[in-house]
C-alpha positions in Angstrom: -2.4 -2.8 -21.6 -2.7 -6.6 -22.1 -4.7 -8.5 -19.5 -2.6 -10.7 -17.2 -3.5 -13.2 -14.6 -2.0 -12.3 -11.2 -1.5 -14.7 -8.3 -1.1 -13.7 -4.7 2.5 -13.3 -3.6 2.1 -11.8 -0.2 -0.8 -10.1 1.7 -1.3 -7.8 4.7 -4.6 -7.0 6.2 -5.7 -3.6 7.6 -9.3 -3.3 8.7 -10.4 0.4 8.7 -13.3 2.6 9.1 -11.8 5.9 8.0 -8.5 5.5 9.5 -6.0 2.9 10.5 -3.4 0.6 9.8 -1.6 -2.8 10.2 2.1 -3.4 9.9 4.7 -6.0 9.8 7.5 -4.1 8.0 9.4 -7.1 6.8 8.5 -10.7 6.6 10.3 -13.5 8.5 12.9 -15.2 6.4 10.9 -18.4 6.2 7.9 -16.6 4.7 9.5 -13.7 2.7 8.9 -13.9 -1.0 11.0 -10.9 -2.1 11.3 -7.2 -1.5 8.9 -6.1 -4.2 6.2 -8.3 -2.7 6.7 -7.2 0.9 4.0 -4.8 2.2 5.2 -2.8 5.2 2.0 -0.8 6.0 -1.5 0.0 4.7 -3.1 3.3 5.5 -6.6 4.6 4.9 -7.6 8.0 6.1 -9.9 10.9 5.2 -8.4 13.4 2.7 -7.8 17.1 3.1 -10.9 17.2 1.0 -13.3 15.5 3.4 -15.2 14.0 0.4 -12.2 11.9 -0.4 -10.5 8.8 1.1 -6.7 8.4 0.8 -5.4 4.9 0.4 -1.6 4.3 0.8 0.3 1.0 0.4 4.0 1.0 1.4 6.3 -1.7 0.2 10.0 -2.7 0.4 10.7 -1.5 3.9 14.0 -0.7 5.7 15.6 0.8 2.6 18.7 2.8 3.6 19.3 6.1 1.8 22.0 4.4 -0.3 19.7 1.6 -1.3 16.6 3.8 -2.0 17.9 5.2 -5.3 18.2 1.7 -6.8 14.9 0.4 -5.4 12.3 -0.3 -8.1 8.7 -1.4 -8.4 8.6 -4.7 -10.1 6.6 -4.8 -13.4 5.6 -8.4 -12.6 4.0 -7.5 -9.3 0.6 -5.8 -9.0 -0.4 -3.9 -5.9 -4.1 -4.5 -5.3 -6.1 -2.5 -2.7 -9.3 -4.4 -1.7 -12.4 -2.5 -0.4 -15.3 -4.2 1.4 -18.2 -1.8 1.7 -20.9 -4.1 3.1 -19.1 -5.7 6.1 -18.7 -9.3 4.9 -14.9 -9.1 4.7 -15.0 -10.0 1.0 -13.8 -7.3 -1.5 -16.6 -5.6 -3.3 -14.2 -3.2 -5.1 -10.5 -3.2 -6.0 -8.0 -0.6 -7.0 -5.0 -2.1 -8.9 -1.6 -0.5 -9.5 1.0 -1.9 -11.9 4.3 -0.5 -13.2 5.1 -0.2 -16.9 8.4 1.6 -17.8 8.6 4.8 -15.7 4.9 5.0 -14.9 2.4 3.5 -12.4 -0.9 2.6 -14.0 -4.1 2.5 -11.9 -7.4 0.6 -12.5 -10.6 0.9 -10.5 -12.3 1.2 -8.1 -14.1 -1.6 -9.9 -15.7 -4.9 -8.9 -13.1 -7.7 -9.0 -13.5 -10.5 -11.6 -13.2 -13.1 -8.9 -12.7 -12.3 -5.2 -9.7 -14.0 -3.5 -6.1 -14.6 -4.3 -6.2 -14.7 -8.1 -6.8 -11.5 -10.1 -6.9 -10.2 -13.6 -6.0 -6.6 -14.4 -9.2 -4.7 -15.0 -8.0 -2.9 -18.1 -11.5 -1.7 -19.0 -11.5 0.3 -15.7 -8.3 2.3 -16.3 -8.5 5.3 -13.9 -5.2 7.1 -14.5 -1.4 6.9 -14.4 1.5 8.9 -12.8 5.2 9.1 -13.5 7.1 7.3 -10.7 8.9 9.9 -8.6 12.7 9.6 -8.2 14.5 9.5 -4.9 15.6 13.0 -3.9 13.5 14.7 -6.5 10.2 16.6 -6.0 7.1 14.3 -5.7 5.2 13.9 -8.9 1.4 13.5 -8.7 -1.4 13.2 -11.3 -5.1 13.8 -11.2 -7.9 12.2 -13.4 -11.7 12.0 -13.0 -11.5 13.2 -9.4 -8.8 10.8 -8.3 -5.2 11.6 -7.4 -2.2 9.3 -7.8 1.4 9.0 -6.5 4.1 6.3 -6.7 7.7 6.5 -5.5 10.1 6.5 -2.5 9.0 8.1 0.7 10.4 8.3 4.3 9.0 5.5 6.3 6.2 7.1 8.4 5.7 4.2 10.8 7.0 4.8 14.4 8.1 1.9 16.5 10.6 1.6 19.3 12.0 -1.9 18.7 14.7 -1.7 21.4 12.2 -0.9 24.1 9.8 -3.5 22.8 12.5 -6.2 23.1 13.2 -4.9 26.7 9.5 -5.3 27.6 9.5 -8.9 26.2 12.7 -9.6 28.1 11.2 -8.3 31.4 13.7 -5.6 31.8 11.2 -2.8 31.1 7.6 -2.4 32.1 6.4 -0.1 29.3 7.3 2.2 26.4 9.2 5.5 26.9 7.7 8.9 26.1 9.2 9.9 23.8 10.5 6.7 22.4 13.3 6.0 19.9 12.1 5.6 16.3 13.7 2.4 15.0 12.7 3.2 11.4 14.1 6.7 11.4 16.3 7.2 8.3 14.8 4.4 6.4 12.5 4.6 3.3 9.8 2.7 1.6 8.3 2.6 -1.9 4.7 4.0 -1.7 1.6 3.9 -3.9 -1.0 6.4 -2.9 -4.5 6.9 -4.3 -7.0 9.6 -3.3 -10.5 8.6 -4.4 -13.9 10.3 -3.9 -15.9 8.4 -1.3 -18.8 8.4 -3.7 -16.9 5.9 -5.8 -16.7 3.4 -2.9 -20.4 2.9 -2.2 -22.9 4.3 0.2 -21.7 2.7 3.5 -20.2 5.0 6.1 -17.6 2.3 7.0 -15.3 0.4 4.7 -12.8 -2.4 5.4 -9.5 -2.0 3.5 -6.6 -4.4 2.9 -3.9 -4.8 0.3 -2.1 -7.6 -1.5 0.8 -7.9 -3.8 0.2 -10.4 -6.6 2.9 -11.7 -8.9 2.4 -12.4 -12.6 2.2 -16.1 -13.4 
């Protein structure tokens, strides 16, 4: 694949030890830069194989079942997972994912050329690829060099009771219900998931993880 310079389109930060998340689900109209750029959630958690870390980036939130079949990853948008393994909040490693035809190609984990908002695809650090799964079909995964890959539509896993949240803000409720109402039930996202051996991420017991979408310039 040819090297391309990628410039930041939209970012979402999630600081994580071995789990956790940040979410906005959809950007405000004044700041939104397009569905393919919009990150809904970033997840980092220990794999079923406890020697591995799973990294998941969900994009294009609030897809209805009717809209999901037509939703596509953009070939001009790279998803970049940033990993800080020394606690200085600067990426030491990146994992990059970019679509070409019906596949998602992955690069890294590898040191970035230049930390920050401008990136170049690290073609010399190709780690694998996977055929992008279709909506309603069985999930397709791939494995290479100890890493596992997935790309495609998934049910939105994030739970949030928006109606009760608005009631709390309006002063008509004092707290959330148990159980609450899942506002995102029945909606989908486009997911990129990478499972990577922890040994590839350095020797620190804690890592900070965040993701960006970067549009080709």
